C-alpha positions in Angstrom: 50.9 145.6 -70.2 50.9 145.1 -66.8 53.9 144.7 -64.6 54.3 142.1 -62.3 56.6 141.3 -59.5 57.3 137.4 -58.5 57.9 136.1 -55.3 59.4 133.1 -54.6 58.5 131.3 -50.8 60.2 128.3 -49.3 57.8 126.3 -50.0 59.0 126.6 -54.2 55.7 128.5 -54.7 55.4 131.3 -57.3 53.5 134.5 -56.1 52.4 136.2 -58.7 51.6 140.5 -57.9 50.5 143.0 -60.3 52.5 146.2 -59.5 51.0 149.6 -59.2 52.3 152.1 -61.7 52.7 155.8 -61.6 49.5 156.7 -62.9 47.4 154.2 -60.6 49.5 155.6 -57.5 48.9 158.6 -58.5 45.2 159.4 -58.5 45.0 157.4 -54.8 47.5 160.3 -53.9 45.3 162.6 -55.6 41.8 161.3 -53.7 44.4 161.2 -50.6 45.2 165.1 -50.9 41.3 165.8 -51.9 40.6 164.3 -48.4 43.3 166.1 -46.5 42.9 169.5 -47.6 39.5 169.1 -46.2 40.8 168.1 -43.5 43.2 171.1 -43.4 40.2 173.5 -44.5 38.4 172.7 -41.5 41.2 173.0 -38.9 41.5 176.4 -40.2 38.2 177.4 -40.6 38.0 176.7 -36.7 41.1 177.6 -35.9 40.2 181.6 -37.3 37.3 181.1 -35.6 38.2 180.8 -32.4 41.4 183.3 -32.6 38.0 185.7 -33.6 37.0 185.2 -30.1 39.6 185.0 -27.9 42.0 188.2 -28.2 43.8 186.6 -25.8 46.2 184.2 -29.1 46.6 187.0 -31.0 49.6 188.5 -28.5 50.9 184.5 -28.7 50.5 184.4 -32.5 54.0 182.6 -33.3 53.1 180.1 -31.2 49.9 179.5 -32.3 51.4 179.5 -35.8 54.1 177.3 -34.4 51.2 174.9 -33.2 49.1 175.3 -36.4 52.3 173.8 -38.5 53.1 171.2 -36.1 49.3 170.1 -36.4 49.3 169.6 -40.1 52.2 167.4 -40.2 50.6 165.2 -37.7 47.5 164.9 -39.5 49.4 164.7 -42.6 51.5 162.0 -41.8 49.2 160.3 -39.7 46.6 160.1 -42.2 49.0 157.5 -44.3 50.1 155.4 -41.0 47.0 155.2 -39.1 45.3 153.6 -42.0 47.5 151.4 -44.0 49.1 150.3 -40.3 44.5 149.5 -39.5 43.2 148.9 -42.8 46.1 146.4 -44.3 48.6 148.4 -46.1 45.2 150.8 -47.5 44.7 154.3 -47.4 41.0 155.8 -48.0 42.8 156.5 -51.8 44.0 153.0 -52.5 41.1 151.5 -51.4 39.0 153.3 -54.1 41.7 152.1 -57.0 42.1 148.7 -55.4 45.7 148.9 -54.5 47.3 147.8 -51.2 51.2 148.0 -49.5 52.8 145.2 -48.6 56.1 143.5 -48.3 58.7 142.8 -50.9 57.8 139.3 -49.6 54.2 139.4 -50.5 53.5 139.4 -46.6 51.4 141.9 -45.2 53.8 145.3 -44.4 54.7 145.4 -41.3 54.0 148.4 -38.6 57.7 149.0 -38.9 57.5 148.9 -42.7 54.1 151.5 -42.5 56.0 153.7 -40.5 59.5 153.7 -42.5 57.7 154.6 -45.8 55.7 157.1 -44.4 58.2 158.9 -42.2 60.3 159.2 -45.6 57.7 161.1 -47.2 59.2 164.2 -46.0 61.6 163.6 -48.9 59.3 162.1 -51.6 57.3 165.5 -51.3 60.3 167.2 -51.9 60.5 170.1 -53.9 56.9 169.9 -54.6 54.0 168.1 -54.4 56.3 164.8 -54.5 58.5 165.2 -57.1 61.1 162.7 -56.3 58.5 160.4 -55.4 56.9 160.5 -58.7 60.1 160.7 -60.4 61.3 157.8 -58.7 58.3 155.6 -59.2 58.2 156.1 -62.7 62.0 155.1 -63.2 62.9 152.1 -61.2 61.7 148.9 -61.9 59.0 147.9 -59.6 57.9 151.5 -58.9 59.3 152.2 -56.0 59.8 155.8 -54.2 62.5 156.2 -51.6 59.8 155.6 -49.2 59.3 151.8 -50.9 63.1 151.5 -51.3 64.0 151.8 -47.6 60.6 150.4 -46.2 61.5 147.2 -48.0 57.2 147.4 -49.4 55.6 147.4 -52.8 52.5 148.7 -54.1 50.1 146.3 -55.6 47.0 145.9 -57.8 45.3 143.5 -55.2 43.2 140.6 -56.4 39.3 140.9 -57.7 37.0 139.1 -55.7 35.1 136.6 -57.9 31.5 135.2 -56.4 31.2 131.9 -55.5 28.9 130.2 -57.9 27.0 127.5 -55.6 25.4 129.0 -51.8 26.1 126.4 -49.0 23.0 127.3 -47.2 24.1 127.1 -43.7 27.4 128.3 -43.8 25.7 131.1 -46.0 23.4 132.0 -42.6 26.1 131.8 -40.2 28.3 134.0 -42.2 25.1 136.6 -42.3 24.3 135.8 -38.5 28.2 137.3 -37.3 27.8 139.9 -40.3 30.6 139.1 -42.4 31.9 139.9 -45.3 34.7 139.3 -47.8 37.5 142.3 -47.1 37.0 142.2 -44.0 40.0 139.8 -42.4 43.2 140.8 -44.5 45.5 137.4 -45.1 48.9 138.3 -46.5 49.8 136.4 -50.0 52.7 134.5 -47.7 50.5 133.8 -44.9 47.9 132.8 -47.7 50.9 129.7 -48.1 51.1 128.5 -44.5 47.7 127.0 -45.8 48.2 123.2 -47.1 45.4 121.3 -48.6 45.0 119.4 -45.5 44.2 122.6 -43.6 41.8 123.7 -46.5 40.2 120.3 -46.3 39.8 121.3 -42.2 38.7 124.6 -42.2 35.9 123.7 -44.8 34.7 120.5 -42.9 34.6 122.9 -39.4 32.2 126.0 -41.1 30.6 123.1 -42.7 29.4 121.1 -39.3 29.7 124.3 -37.1 26.3 125.5 -37.6 25.0 121.7 -36.9 26.6 121.2 -33.3 25.6 121.1 -29.5 27.0 124.5 -27.9 29.7 122.2 -26.2 31.0 121.0 -29.4 31.0 123.8 -31.0 33.3 125.0 -28.4 35.7 122.5 -28.1 35.9 121.8 -32.7 36.6 125.7 -32.2 39.2 125.9 -29.9 40.7 123.1 -32.0 41.1 124.0 -35.3 41.5 127.4 -34.2 44.9 126.1 -32.3 46.0 124.8 -35.8 45.0 126.9 -38.4 45.3 130.7 -37.3 48.6 130.5 -36.1 49.9 129.6 -39.7 47.3 132.8 -40.8 48.6 135.2 -37.9 45.6 135.4 -36.9 46.2 134.0 -33.4 45.0 135.7 -30.1 45.3 133.7 -26.9 42.5 136.5 -25.5 39.3 135.7 -27.5 36.0 133.2 -26.9 35.3 130.7 -28.4 32.6 132.3 -30.2 34.9 135.2 -31.2 37.5 132.5 -32.5 34.6 131.1 -34.7 33.9 134.4 -36.2 37.4 135.0 -37.3 37.8 131.2 -38.5 34.7 132.1 -41.1 36.3 135.6 -41.7 39.2 133.2 -43.1 37.3 130.8 -44.6 35.6 133.9 -46.4 39.3 134.7 -47.6 40.4 131.4 -48.4 37.8 130.0 -50.0 38.0 131.6 -53.5 41.7 130.3 -53.7 41.0 126.7 -53.0 37.5 126.3 -54.4 38.2 128.0 -58.0 42.3 127.0 -58.3 42.3 123.2 -56.8 
């Protein structure tokens, strides 16, 4: 039976999330652990090879061991932190299992929340291989370990993508030209609620008209639409050129079209 987490937005819209339980989270952790083990093995093999070639390192063996421990910790912590930060709340293991870390309100996990939840892995890993973390995930109503509790995060199953039944020739050509595909741009469920029917109609009109416009018209329309929509999706960036803004708007269209095409 699926366990759900419901969030009520200020607009009185209820967001439903499927919580990731111990089984799926454990499977993702096993995948990540295997990858980390391969990294550790490669590093240790390199160290052994280097030490055999450099006799002077033998004299400072204690310093070398301390350095290795520090580096191993950095790899362990950095792997989870960097992947979840740059991949929208997903490690390689979570990607394979279709999981994602989000805030309790359904929004994208912040850098601070990701930092906290991964820093507290030190405790969740005790006394061996995440025993404390597994016990907490098993018994907690929202399947949270200590890092999730303090960081204000939950781990959810991502919504499965659906394919559009109709193909819009000009739109799809523009998407292919810009080398875009579903999943490249991360928009949190909370940010999606900022998009109104009027916003969606504006974005849809834009992506359909853009390929038919002259260069100057494209730039003007892109700038106007970007100023309206990107702040709502927390994707604004004043340093972007018109062409880069157009790419970002098309990527946003790809991520939003399922909800609006299939659920209106």
